[in-house]
N, C-alpha and C positions, 0 to 999 in steps of 0.2 A: 408626248410630244403635242403640242397645242395645235386644233384644227384652227388656224386663224382666217381662213377666207370667210367673207360674209357672202350671204346668198343674194344674187341679183336677179332681177326679172329682164330676160334678155330682150322683149319688144321694147322696152322705154330706157334700158340703162346700158345693155350693151350695143344694141344695132342703132340706138339713135342717140349715143352720147352727146354729140356736139350739138343736135337739134335741141335736145333738152336742154343743156346748158345754157344756151342760148333764150330759150323759152319761158324760163322759170323767172326772171325780172318782170316779163311782159305779164303773166299769169298773176305773179304778186300785186305789181301796180293796179291790175285790174278788180282784184279781189278787195283790197284795201280801198279802192275807190267806191265799190258796191258796199262795202261795210260803211262808210261814213253816210253814203244816202241812205242804208237801210237803218243804220241808228239814229239819223235826224227823222226820219218818218218814224221809227218807233217811240221815239221820245215826245213826238209831237201828239200821239194817241195814250201814252202812257203806258205803254207796251213793253216787255222784257227786251232788253238790248243785245243782240247777238255780237260776239267778239269777233274781230278782224280775223282771227285764227280758224274761229267756226267757219266763217265766210270761205276763207281758202280753203280750207277740208273740203266744202260742198262743191267748189269750182274745179277742184283737182280729182285726176282718179285715183283709186286706191293704189294701184302699182306706181304713180307717181310719187305719193307719198312715202311707199315704200323703198323707192329709189332716192328720195330726197334723204331717208335716213342713212342709206349709203354712203352719200355723200357728206353729210355731217359726221359720220364715223370715221371715214376717211381723213377729217380734218381734226379727228380726235375730242370732236364735241359730241362725246357718250351721252350726256343727259338728253342733248337734243336729238338724237339719234333713237334713244328710248322713247321719247316722247312721239315721234313718228311712228314707230312699230308698234307702240301702244294703240296709237289710232288705228292703224291698219287690222289690229287684232278686235278693236271694238267693232270695224266695219266689217271685219271677216275673221269670225271666232276659230275658223277651222286652219288659218295660216301657218304651216308648220314653219315655213321658213320665217316668218315675222317672229315667232317664238325664239326660232334658233339664232337669229341675228340678235335680239334684244337680251340673250343670253350672254352673247360675247360681249356685247357692250356694260351689262351688269358686273361680268366678271372684270372688264377693264376697270371699273369704278370700285372693285375689292368686295362686291356682294357676292359672296360665294353660293348663300342659300338661295339667293334670288335668281342666279345663274342655273342651279340644278332644278328650281322650278320650272324655270322656262323648258330646259331640254326635258324633263319629264313630260310636260304638257305636249311638246313636239311628238314624243315617242308614244304618247298616249293617242295621239290622232295617227301616227304613222308608225305603226310597232318595226317597220323596216328602216327605219331612218339610222343608218350607221353611224353618219358623222354626230348625229345627238347623242347617241351611246359614249361615242368616244371622248367629246368634251364632257359629257355628265361623270365619265369615268375619271377624268384627270381633277375636275373638280373634287370629286368625293375623296382621292388619293390626297389631295391639298388639305383636306379636313380631317385626314386622318383614318377614313373607311377604306381601308387598303384592299379588304375582301370585296366590297362593295365595287371598287374601280376593277378589280379584277373581273368580276361578273358583266360588267359594262364593257370591257374591251374585248371580251370574249365572245359576247352577243354582237359587237360589232364585226369582228372575225367572221362570225356564223352567218350573218349578212353576206359580208363580203371578204371573201377568203384571201383575197388579194390585197388588203387593206394593210400596207406596211407600216403607217405610222401606229395604227392598234396594236400589231405585235411589238413595235418598239415600247410603246407605254407599257403595254402588259409586261415586258421584259424589266422594265425599269421598277416597276412596282414589285415583282417577284424579287428583283435583288434586294430590295428595301426589307423584305421579310425573311430574307437569308437562304432563299431558295436558289442558289447560284447556277444548279444545272438546268431549271426551269427556264431562268433568267437568260442563259447561253443560248438556249434552244429557240426561244422568241427572237433575241436580238439576232440571231444566224438568218432565222426565217425572213426578217425585216431586213437585212442587208441583203440577201438574193433577191427580194421583191424590189427593194429601191434600185439595185444594179438593173434589173429586167426592164423597170421604168425609167431609165437614165436620169434617176435621181442620184446622182453621183455624190453630191455632199452630204445628203442624208444617209448613204451607202458608207462613207467613210465614218460619220459618226458613230454608227451601229458598231463597225469593226473597231474602232478605237475603244468602245465600251467593253465588247468582248474581250480585247486584249487584256485591259485592266482586272476582268472578273477572273481571267485566268493566271 
């Protein structure tokens, strides 16, 4: 089960969503205007010209660029989102959430190797990033690395013993490897956790898979 949620920054994305949405156009217009002035001045002195996007990046804070990537992702502009999160990584190389989100966008574009690289980098920075292990496990499974997938899902569970999605994913991999009993055990654990967490649709899905295996 894929972990779909992109990671947002609460101070600029969640708590100020309306204000940020209205403020983007003003910031962009100012940045483009400054870019035109800078370009004219640079050209008059024979200096390198800074592109408007570079001016915009200077005017915007890193969190704003990060959240702009989220908005692009929601519009399914995955390449644009990748560009923004790549810029965040350039400005803040240890930003685990930027790597995680970029991995999601790369997955949506079919770049499984790039996805794995981003999750791996996020894990290197934060070894307790359960969601990154979970998503890397799914990507590995899709590429045929079933044992690597099980290892990643197991690590996610070790970090977060209540991670129902990780049990569900590991159960699916075990079923594909012919480990019927191990799969049922994982799926039952996932079902119990989903029910405790009030995720009834996921609970029913786990129960349905268990019934098919039996």
